[in-house]
Phi, psi and omega in degrees: 000143182281136182280120180265148180288152179262133176248140179240153167301143184306313184294324179293319184290321179298318180291315188296323185251010173066033177248159181278138181302319179299320180293322178296318179295322180296316176302322177298312183299323182281347180089011182277335179233133177278142181218169178203182179235123181232124181052040182080357186243135181283134181238153184231157180282122188298313185301321181288322176296317181298317178299321178292319181294321178297315176300309188284316186261356179064041183295147174262169184293331179295338181275345183283150179306322181297326178281319182299330179300328185243020182300332179297344179270357182303127181085352174280130182270148175214142179274160186300315182296323176292323178295319179301314181294308190294319184265355178057053175235138182300141182308306179304330180292320180289321181301318178296318178299322178292317180294325180284343178095007178286331178245127182282136178269121184266334175158197186228138177230101185066238176269352187269132173273121181267125180238167183282122180291333176297321176294319174300311182301316178301310183294324179299316181295318178291323182295319183287330178288320193224355191284136168202163181304130174090356188272132173285121179257330188228145170284175180302326183275004178092354175283157182300137181285134173250121177300148183297318181283147182290333175235147177220160178292134183256000000 
């Protein structure tokens, strides 16, 4: 199934990402954020608002809602093969994320590389929203990648 963009009411997007509603309206007017009207209420593209919040506020991945959802798993170890099974992500993909630093390596137990389950859950969520072969998912700092073009093939 094709991944469709998520739209949030303007007020909710401003609250969720700590931005001013007037500033979001200005970004809409400039064409940096796509918006629409649903049932008389203005809605905005969540991915684009998140990207603007990351750029303007310098948010870390730990500050994002996708990470906060699984913050209780921070520091809990899981080995790579189990993470691949539990989160239904290809093993080589998780290994690449560990090498890139998106997932923290906690240590080694026998033959198993132990990684942080909170990072796995976060990466898994981003992967399931937009992941496909060849798609860039993360910036170097681990935040979700925002394509330069306002629309991209899904």
